[in-house]
C-alpha positions as CSV (number, residue, x, y, z in Angstrom):
1,M,-30.4,1.8,-12.8
2,V,-30.1,1.1,-9.1
3,K,-30.6,-2.7,-9.7
4,W,-27.8,-2.6,-12.3
5,C,-25.4,-0.9,-9.9
6,F,-26.3,-3.3,-7.1
7,A,-25.8,-6.3,-9.4
8,C,-22.3,-4.9,-10.4
9,L,-21.4,-4.3,-6.8
10,L,-22.3,-7.9,-5.8
11,A,-20.5,-9.4,-8.8
12,S,-17.3,-7.5,-7.9
13,L,-17.5,-8.6,-4.3
14,M,-17.7,-12.2,-5.4
15,L,-14.4,-11.8,-7.3
16,V,-12.5,-10.2,-4.4
17,P,-11.5,-13.4,-2.7
18,L,-10.4,-14.9,-6.0
19,N,-8.1,-12.0,-6.8
20,A,-6.7,-11.9,-3.3
21,S,-5.8,-15.6,-3.3
22,A,-4.4,-15.6,-6.8
23,G,-2.1,-12.7,-6.0
24,A,-0.8,-14.1,-2.7
25,L,3.0,-14.4,-3.0
26,G,5.6,-15.6,-0.5
27,S,8.6,-13.3,0.1
28,G,11.0,-12.7,3.0
29,P,14.3,-13.5,4.6
30,I,15.7,-17.1,4.7
31,N,16.2,-18.3,8.3
32,T,19.4,-19.9,9.6
33,S,19.1,-23.4,11.2
34,A,18.9,-21.5,14.5
35,G,15.8,-19.7,13.3
36,V,17.5,-16.3,12.9
37,P,16.8,-14.5,9.6
38,D,19.8,-14.2,7.3
39,R,20.0,-10.6,6.1
40,D,21.6,-11.4,2.8
41,L,19.6,-14.4,1.5
42,K,16.0,-13.7,0.6
43,Y,13.2,-15.5,-1.2
44,E,10.9,-13.5,-3.5
45,D,7.6,-14.1,-5.3
46,F,7.1,-17.7,-4.4
47,K,3.8,-19.1,-5.5
48,I,2.1,-22.3,-6.6
49,T,1.1,-22.3,-10.2
50,E,-2.0,-23.7,-11.7
51,D,0.1,-26.2,-13.8
52,G,1.6,-27.8,-10.7
53,F,4.9,-26.0,-9.9
54,I,6.4,-23.9,-7.1
55,T,8.1,-20.9,-8.7
56,G,10.1,-18.0,-7.2
57,T,13.5,-16.5,-6.8
58,I,16.3,-16.9,-4.2
59,L,18.4,-13.7,-3.9
60,N,21.9,-13.1,-2.6
61,A,21.4,-9.5,-1.6
62,S,25.0,-9.1,-0.3
63,G,28.0,-7.7,-2.2
64,K,29.9,-10.9,-1.5
65,P,29.8,-14.3,-3.1
66,R,28.1,-17.2,-1.2
67,P,29.8,-20.6,-1.8
68,D,28.0,-23.9,-1.7
69,V,24.5,-22.6,-0.9
70,R,21.9,-25.2,0.1
71,I,18.4,-24.2,1.3
72,D,15.7,-26.4,2.8
73,M,12.3,-25.4,1.6
74,W,8.9,-26.7,2.5
75,T,5.2,-25.9,2.4
76,T,2.9,-26.0,5.4
77,N,-0.5,-24.9,6.4
78,M,-0.9,-21.4,7.8
79,Q,-0.7,-22.6,11.4
80,E,2.5,-24.5,10.6
81,T,1.1,-27.8,12.0
82,R,1.3,-29.9,8.9
83,I,4.1,-30.1,6.3
84,F,2.7,-30.7,2.8
85,W,5.9,-30.9,0.7
86,R,9.7,-30.5,1.2
87,K,12.9,-30.3,-0.8
88,T,16.5,-29.2,-0.3
89,L,17.7,-26.9,-3.1
90,N,21.4,-27.4,-3.9
91,I,22.0,-24.0,-5.5
92,G,25.8,-24.1,-5.4
93,N,27.9,-20.9,-5.6
94,M,26.0,-17.6,-5.7
95,G,27.7,-14.4,-6.8
96,P,27.1,-11.0,-5.3
97,N,23.6,-9.6,-5.9
98,T,22.6,-12.6,-8.0
99,R,19.2,-14.4,-8.3
100,Y,18.5,-18.1,-8.6
101,T,15.2,-19.0,-10.2
102,V,13.3,-21.9,-8.7
103,K,10.7,-24.0,-10.5
104,E,9.9,-27.3,-8.8
105,P,7.1,-29.8,-9.5
106,Y,4.5,-29.6,-6.8
107,K,1.4,-31.7,-6.3
108,V,-0.6,-31.9,-3.1
109,D,-4.1,-33.2,-3.4
110,G,-6.9,-31.2,-1.7
111,E,-4.8,-28.3,-0.4
112,D,-5.7,-24.7,-1.2
113,P,-2.6,-22.8,-2.5
114,A,-3.9,-19.6,-1.0
115,R,-3.7,-21.2,2.5
116,T,-0.2,-22.6,1.9
117,K,2.8,-21.0,3.6
118,F,6.4,-21.2,2.2
119,M,9.2,-21.9,4.6
120,F,13.0,-21.6,4.0
121,R,16.0,-22.5,6.1
122,L,19.8,-22.8,5.8
123,P,20.3,-26.4,6.9
124,N,23.7,-26.2,8.6
125,A,26.8,-24.1,9.4
126,A,28.3,-24.9,6.0
127,N,26.3,-22.0,4.5
128,F,28.0,-19.5,6.8
129,R,31.5,-19.5,5.3
130,N,32.7,-16.3,3.7
131,R,29.7,-14.2,4.9
């Protein structure tokens, strides 16, 4: 009985890192080009899927529309010393409290998705109109 319990405990410990990396999601505020977080634009549930996509949601959490929204997004290592992939999302107009679903092809050879960090930034002052 003790051997069986010990075997189950070891097996469950081996699966813990797998569950932690598979559930790691990127969420947070989107920074302005000056590096200041925008309190109204947020990214939620970003992840790298097994079939080679980056998926997630951009949220306009304000009660006001946002015209001509563009967001620079990129992936980097956890130390932010190497950029793996980048793209500018041309979202367009976002209504109040709306969500924009992102699904972009993503392929970086040899990089561990659990050790990849998502970064977002408003590229210029054009995104600050009507805030």
